[in-house]
Structures are given as structure tokens and as C-alpha cells.
N, C-alpha and C positions, 0 to 999 in steps of 0.2 A: 667685433664680438668681445664681450667682457665676461669674466667668470662671476662678477657680482657688480651690479649697478649701484654705486655708492654716491650719495649726494649729501655733502656736509656731514660725513661720518656715518650716515644711516643707510642701510641697504634698502633699495627700492625694489629689489627683486627677490627678497626673502633668501638671500645668499645663494641664488641660482643664476646660471649663465643666461644672458639675453643678447639679442641682436639690436644694434643701434645704427642710425644713419643721420647724415646732415647734408643738406644741399643749400648753397648760398650763392649770391650774386654780389659782385663788387661794382661800385659806382664811383664817379669822380669825387674828389674832395674828401676822400677817406670814408665814405659811406658804404655800408653793405647791409643786405637783408637776407634772411634765410629761414628755413624750416628744419627743425630737429625732431627726431622721433626715436622712441625706445620702447621695447617691451617692458612690462612691469609685472610684479606679483605682490601687490600691496596687502592682500589677504591670502592665507594659505589655500592652495588649490584653486585660486581665482586669478586667471591671466587677464591683465589689462594692458593698456598702452598709453604712452604719454606723447603729446605733440606740443612742441614749442615753436612759436613764430617770433622772430626777433628782428630788430633794427639796431644797427651799431654804427658808431662814428669813432674814428681814431685819427690822431694828428701828432706829428712830430713837433714838439715845442722847443727843442734845443738839440744839440749834438748828444746829450746824455739822457734826455727825458722824452717819453711818449705819454700821452694821456688818451683816455677813451671814455665813452658813455654808451649805454645800451638800454633799450626797452625790450622786455620779453613777456609774452603772454603764454602761460602754461595751461593746457587743457588735458583732462583725463578722459580717455575714450573707454566705453564699455565699463564704466565705474559702477560697481555694485553697492557702493556705500550710500546710505540714505540721504546725505547732503552733498552739495558740490564742494570740491576742493580746488576748483580752477582758481588761478590767481595771476596777478601781474607783478613784475619787478622792474625797478629802475636802479641802475648801477653806474658808478663812476670808478675809474681806475687810473693809476699812475705807475709807470714802469721806468726803471733806471738801468740803462745800458743792457737791456734784455737779461738782467740778472735778478734784480729785486722788484717785487710787485706789491702794490697796496691796492685794495679794493673795498668799497663800501656799497651795500645793497639795501634798498628800502622796498619792502612789500607793504603797500598801503592797506590791504584788506585780505585776510586769510582766515579760514575756519580751522581752528585747532581743536583736537579731541584727545582727552585723556580717559582711559578706562576707569581711573580712580576719581577724577574730579569732574568728568563730563565735558560738555561742549563750551569752548571759549570762541564765540563767533565774531567775525569781522575784526580781527586783531591786526595791528601793525606789527611788522617784524623787521628788525635791523640785523644785518650780517656784516661782520668785519673780517677781512682776510689779509694775510701777509704771506708771501712765498719767496723762495730763492731758487734760482736756476743756474746750473753750471755745466758747460760742455766739458766732457772728459776726453775720450779718444775720438777720432773722426766720426764714428758711428754711435757713440754713446753720450748720454747726458744724465745728470742727476738733479733732482729737485726735491724741495721739502716745503711744506706749508703748514700754517696754523690759522684757525678761524674761531670765531665766537658768534653763536646764534642767540639772538635776544628778542623775545616778544615782551615788551615792557608791560608790567602789571600782571603777568601770568606767572604765578608761583610754580616753581619746578619746571619751567619751560625753557630756561636759558642753559646752554651747555657749550663746552669747548671741544674742538676736534682738530686732528692734524693728520698728515701723511708724509711719507718719504717714498719717492718714485725713481726707479732706475729705468731709463729709456734706451731703446735701440732703434735705429732707422736704416733703411736700405732702399733706395729707389722710391717706389710708391708705398712701401710698407713701413709700418711702425709697430713696435711691441713695447709694452710697459709692464713692469712688475711693481706693485705698490704695497706698502705696509700702512695699514689704517689704524688710527687711534681715535677713540671717542669716549667722553665721560660716561659713567655708568647710568643705568636707566633711571635712577633717582633724580638725576639732573635733567632728564629729557622726557618727562612723562607725556608731553604733548607732541612728540615726534614719533610717528608710527613706524614700525619696522624694527628689526634687530640691528645690532651694531654691524657695520660693514666689515668685510675681511675676516680675520685680520690681514690676510694677503689676497690681493686680487691681480689677475693677469688680463691684459687687454691686447688684442691684435686688430690693427686698422689698416685699411687700404685707401689711399688718397688719389684722386684723379682730377 
């Protein structure tokens, strides 16, 4: 459960709490597949849900580096908007000593809408992210990240975002407190929803 479902700096739940879940299976040679689900509130007083199906691959390439790749399909259920916003993503990532992470994501086709400029249909989107993670005490860790969202050729569609997160874990439980930052609405006219946070709290149970 999270107090605000934030994706790339933007609230997907209109700054309201939602329930989320993930179920996945691991296979040999670093492969895994799973389903991800979350409640949404993309329009005021309109409850929706998001379902993501993904296939991932991860491999240790040296004593210091891990790399990974993933394909994800996102589908919006009970979506009251007049056009579909379902989309696919392909991503690659590189991690150094479980501390520094770099990731790049390509969305080949996505419908974008701005209340000012109207519809920008079937657009490519590139997302670049970098993050840092550090274990503090036995049950605490700290992470920080920065990202850039870029739909080429769409004026006022590119923006930057970031976060800092303090985590706590015990047994099957984990809790996070995150501070969210995102550029103002002038830079993200095609990203629906208010800015996330600025503080979000998440409690999760893993089994």
C-alpha cells in the first residue's frame, strides 16, 4: 500500500492512497516473468486500474557489474478516457556493486495528450534514469535517483524528476519514505496527473 502511486514524478492516483501487487516467477539463466497491478485515479472521482505483464533477464557480467533487460506491456482497465493509452516498453540497465544504477527505456508508441495542445498520437518516448543506493544500519538503506522523460518532437513534453528514499526492512516487511521532485507543469504538459508527493509512504509485504 502506498500513500501516492508516483511514476516518473507524476502521481497516477491523484495524490490518493492505493493498493498494489506483484506476482512473478523466476526461471533458469536469469529469466523471470510476472504480473503487476495497481489501483489508479487518472481522472478526479474516477477509479481505474493498471495491469503490467513483464519479461525480464538479468546476468552478472563481472564481480562488480550486473546488467539486465526487460519488456513490459501496460494495460489500463476500466479506462474512461476516449482513446487507449496502453503501451509497451523495452528497457536495459547496468548496476555497479548494488550501489549505482543506470537505465534507459524506449516506448515505441504512446498516445500523449495535452489540455493546451491536444493529442500527440503514436509517439516514441525515451526515459533515462540514474540512481544510487547505500545500506546504512542493518535494517535501513538510503537511495536517491534522477530521471529525464523525453518524447522527441513534442514541445513541452520533456521534463526531469528525482527522488530520495529512506527504507526500512524487517522479515517479510518493508517500509519506504520518499521525497519526490518534478519539474513544473510547463515542462510536462503531456504527462497527465499532478506532481507526486512531495512525500510518499509505502508499506509492502513480500512472500
